[in-house]
Residue frames as a rotation matrix with the C-alpha (Angstrom) as fourth column:
MET 1
0.741 0.482 -0.467 93.90
-0.251 -0.446 -0.859 107.45
-0.622 0.754 -0.209 110.19
ASP 2
0.586 -0.482 0.652 95.63
0.768 0.586 -0.257 106.41
-0.258 0.651 0.714 107.00
THR 3
0.036 -0.686 -0.727 98.75
0.249 -0.699 0.671 108.58
-0.968 -0.205 0.145 106.61
PRO 4
-0.761 -0.334 0.556 98.81
0.603 -0.049 0.796 108.40
-0.239 0.941 0.239 102.78
ILE 5
0.198 0.895 0.401 95.36
0.919 -0.312 0.242 109.99
0.342 0.320 -0.884 102.74
LEU 6
0.690 0.005 -0.724 96.54
0.454 -0.782 0.427 112.78
-0.564 -0.623 -0.542 105.01
ASP 7
-0.384 -0.912 -0.145 99.62
0.347 -0.288 0.892 113.30
-0.856 0.292 0.427 102.87
ARG 8
-0.558 0.245 0.793 97.51
0.817 -0.006 0.577 113.50
0.146 0.969 -0.197 99.71
LEU 9
0.559 0.826 -0.074 95.09
0.819 -0.535 0.208 115.91
0.133 -0.176 -0.975 101.34
ILE 10
0.383 -0.504 -0.774 97.91
0.338 -0.704 0.625 118.17
-0.860 -0.501 -0.099 102.51
GLU 11
-0.686 -0.660 0.307 99.42
0.498 -0.118 0.859 118.20
-0.531 0.742 0.410 99.03
GLU 12
-0.163 0.721 0.673 96.07
0.903 -0.166 0.397 119.18
0.398 0.672 -0.624 97.53
LEU 13
0.714 0.472 -0.517 95.56
0.673 -0.667 0.321 121.90
-0.193 -0.577 -0.794 100.14
LYS 14
-0.114 -0.874 -0.473 99.01
0.519 -0.458 0.722 123.38
-0.847 -0.163 0.505 99.46
VAL 15
-0.861 -0.258 0.438 98.05
0.503 -0.298 0.812 124.28
-0.079 0.919 0.386 95.89
MET 16
0.110 0.974 0.197 94.61
0.938 -0.167 0.305 125.67
0.330 0.151 -0.932 96.75
PRO 17
-0.343 -0.111 0.933 93.96
-0.035 -0.991 -0.131 129.34
0.939 -0.078 0.336 97.28
GLU 18
-0.987 -0.154 0.052 93.42
-0.050 -0.018 -0.999 130.28
0.155 -0.988 0.010 100.91
ASP 19
-0.354 0.925 0.142 89.67
-0.930 -0.331 -0.158 130.81
-0.099 -0.188 0.977 100.50
LEU 20
0.337 0.449 -0.828 89.27
-0.567 0.798 0.203 127.22
0.752 0.401 0.524 99.26
GLN 21
-0.616 -0.591 -0.520 91.48
0.133 0.573 -0.809 125.93
0.776 -0.568 -0.274 102.07
TYR 22
-0.850 0.356 0.389 89.13
-0.516 -0.411 -0.752 127.64
-0.108 -0.839 0.533 104.50
ARG 23
0.132 0.948 -0.291 86.12
-0.965 0.190 0.182 125.96
0.228 0.256 0.939 102.86
VAL 24
0.012 -0.223 -0.975 87.81
-0.105 0.969 -0.223 122.57
0.994 0.105 -0.012 103.22
LEU 25
-0.918 -0.396 -0.016 88.49
0.002 0.036 -0.999 123.33
0.397 -0.917 -0.032 106.88
GLU 26
-0.492 0.814 0.308 84.87
-0.853 -0.379 -0.360 124.27
-0.177 -0.439 0.881 107.50
PHE 27
0.311 0.582 -0.751 83.68
-0.727 0.655 0.207 121.14
0.613 0.481 0.627 105.71
ALA 28
-0.394 -0.548 -0.738 86.00
0.092 0.775 -0.625 118.97
0.915 -0.314 -0.255 107.79
ARG 29
-0.943 0.062 0.326 84.63
-0.330 -0.292 -0.898 120.56
0.040 -0.954 0.296 110.94
THR 30
-0.009 1.000 0.002 81.07
-1.000 -0.009 0.013 119.70
0.013 -0.002 1.000 109.93
LEU 31
0.204 0.040 -0.978 82.11
-0.377 0.925 -0.041 116.10
0.903 0.377 0.204 109.31
ILE 32
-0.821 -0.570 -0.033 83.55
-0.167 0.294 -0.941 115.77
0.546 -0.767 -0.337 112.81
GLY 33
-0.664 0.614 0.426 80.10
-0.643 -0.179 -0.745 116.24
-0.381 -0.769 0.513 114.31
SER 34
0.235 0.798 -0.554 78.35
-0.953 0.301 0.029 113.94
0.190 0.522 0.832 111.90
GLN 35
-0.661 -0.340 0.669 77.86
-0.483 0.875 -0.033 110.29
-0.574 -0.345 -0.743 112.61
ILE 36
-0.692 0.448 -0.567 76.29
-0.358 0.470 0.807 107.56
0.627 0.761 -0.165 110.57
HIS 37
-0.497 0.635 0.592 72.88
-0.694 0.118 -0.710 106.83
-0.520 -0.764 0.382 112.04
GLY 38
-0.183 0.495 -0.850 70.89
-0.771 0.465 0.436 103.79
0.611 0.734 0.296 111.26
ILE 39
0.428 0.397 0.812 69.62
-0.782 0.613 0.112 100.46
-0.454 -0.683 0.573 112.37
PRO 40
-0.698 -0.699 0.153 71.51
-0.546 0.659 0.517 97.23
-0.463 0.278 -0.842 111.81
GLY 41
-0.403 0.526 -0.749 69.86
-0.751 0.277 0.599 95.03
0.523 0.804 0.283 109.20
LYS 42
-0.832 0.041 -0.553 69.52
0.262 0.908 -0.327 92.25
0.489 -0.417 -0.766 111.75
GLU 43
-0.779 0.558 -0.287 67.01
0.145 -0.284 -0.948 94.38
-0.610 -0.780 0.140 113.67
LEU 44
-0.443 0.620 -0.648 65.00
-0.846 -0.529 0.072 95.07
-0.298 0.580 0.758 110.53
LEU 45
-0.896 0.069 -0.439 64.37
-0.155 0.878 0.454 91.38
0.417 0.474 -0.776 109.92
ASN 46
-0.739 0.666 -0.099 61.43
0.327 0.227 -0.917 91.64
-0.589 -0.710 -0.386 112.33
PHE 47
-0.117 0.710 -0.694 59.62
-0.501 -0.646 -0.576 93.64
-0.857 0.281 0.431 109.64
ALA 48
-0.908 -0.262 -0.327 60.17
-0.412 0.409 0.814 91.11
-0.079 0.874 -0.480 106.86
GLY 49
-0.774 0.630 -0.053 56.86
0.528 0.690 0.496 90.08
0.349 0.356 -0.867 105.32
THR 50
-0.466 0.624 -0.627 54.82
0.577 -0.323 -0.750 92.84
-0.670 -0.712 -0.210 106.96
ILE 51
-0.532 0.311 -0.788 54.04
-0.639 -0.758 0.132 94.67
-0.556 0.573 0.602 103.72
SER 52
0.288 0.752 0.593 51.10
-0.061 0.633 -0.772 93.16
-0.956 0.186 0.228 101.92
PRO 53
-0.421 -0.425 0.801 51.62
0.704 0.405 0.584 91.77
-0.573 0.810 0.129 98.41
ASN 54
0.501 0.675 0.543 49.09
0.863 -0.437 -0.253 94.31
0.067 0.595 -0.801 97.09
ASP 55
0.880 -0.221 -0.421 51.07
-0.050 -0.924 0.379 97.21
-0.472 -0.312 -0.824 98.57
ILE 56
-0.139 -0.971 0.192 54.29
0.130 0.175 0.976 95.80
-0.982 0.161 0.102 97.15
GLN 57
-0.154 0.156 0.976 52.69
0.965 0.236 0.115 95.63
-0.213 0.959 -0.187 93.71
LEU 58
0.865 0.496 0.080 51.52
0.502 -0.854 -0.137 99.26
0.001 0.159 -0.987 94.02
MET 59
0.528 -0.757 -0.386 55.05
-0.204 -0.554 0.808 100.34
-0.825 -0.348 -0.446 94.99
ARG 60
-0.319 -0.650 0.689 56.55
0.522 0.487 0.701 98.36
-0.791 0.583 0.184 92.11
GLU 61
0.249 0.512 0.822 54.18
0.968 -0.168 -0.188 100.02
0.042 0.842 -0.537 89.63
ALA 62
0.961 0.103 -0.256 54.87
0.149 -0.974 0.169 103.50
-0.232 -0.200 -0.952 91.04
ILE 63
0.144 -0.984 -0.105 58.62
-0.078 -0.117 0.990 102.92
-0.987 -0.134 -0.094 90.77
GLU 64
-0.339 -0.259 0.904 58.37
0.783 0.455 0.424 101.64
-0.521 0.852 0.049 87.22
GLN 65
0.567 0.627 0.535 56.20
0.813 -0.532 -0.237 104.58
0.136 0.569 -0.811 86.16
GLY 66
0.958 -0.137 -0.251 58.43
-0.030 -0.920 0.391 107.15
-0.284 -0.367 -0.886 87.85
CYS 67
0.180 -0.967 0.180 61.79
0.349 0.233 0.908 105.80
-0.920 -0.100 0.379 86.74
GLU 68
-0.547 -0.602 0.582 63.77
0.755 -0.053 0.654 107.33
-0.363 0.797 0.483 83.91
GLN 69
0.395 0.651 0.648 61.58
0.782 -0.608 0.134 110.40
0.481 0.454 -0.750 83.84
VAL 70
-0.734 -0.652 -0.189 62.91
0.670 -0.650 -0.359 113.88
0.112 -0.390 0.914 84.45
ASP 71
0.471 0.836 -0.280 60.69
0.868 -0.496 -0.022 116.47
-0.157 -0.233 -0.960 86.09
ILE 72
-0.156 -0.563 0.812 61.87
0.740 -0.611 -0.281 119.61
0.654 0.557 0.512 84.30
ASP 73
0.570 0.478 0.668 60.18
-0.012 -0.808 0.589 121.85
0.821 -0.344 -0.456 86.87
LEU 74
0.906 -0.258 -0.335 62.53
0.392 0.217 0.894 120.63
-0.159 -0.941 0.298 89.59
TYR 75
0.024 -0.998 0.064 65.66
0.916 0.047 0.398 121.87
-0.400 0.049 0.915 87.82
């Protein structure tokens, strides 16, 4: 692990109230158990070209219609 990062983290923790230090500790513990899951892009190449042009056009239209719009009911 990069020591400068640890040093910076320790300095930040020193000035935090104890309750926030505890939250950082709990967060760090949750990160220990998490791993990045996924599939390498090389394996996904098998699926290239499997979506029909019509479906791609429908997706493109749905994205264009849904972009830059805010659904007020969600917030």
